[in-house]
Steps between C-alpha positions, in 0.01 A plus 500: 500500500499497122868412483455223755205366304697495176800331661294230668311425178827474309677284758221245531404526130136600542294795383449801727134401536614184681690692770330632810687725742371598842688731736417497866617714787531269798692533823844338515395300805248321276771377260758223509843507334771236534261299717468776762235760574627842400580750771303806590620824350823609667609147597637402158865484610416272791292278269774480236763399759292191578515374142737219402824653368422381145189722501661810651613789282762754587 
């Protein structure tokens, strides 16, 4: 966390006191990436195959 804090402050040119970081543990099915709800655990390959080819990784 400290390294992330320092890097963010440096990149956006603010002091560390101006950076707030919150980490949350939420279920994948409550998140969206590439305009699509994420898959449940175990269905990642199926989810990734549905992405446009420009967003797929090998």
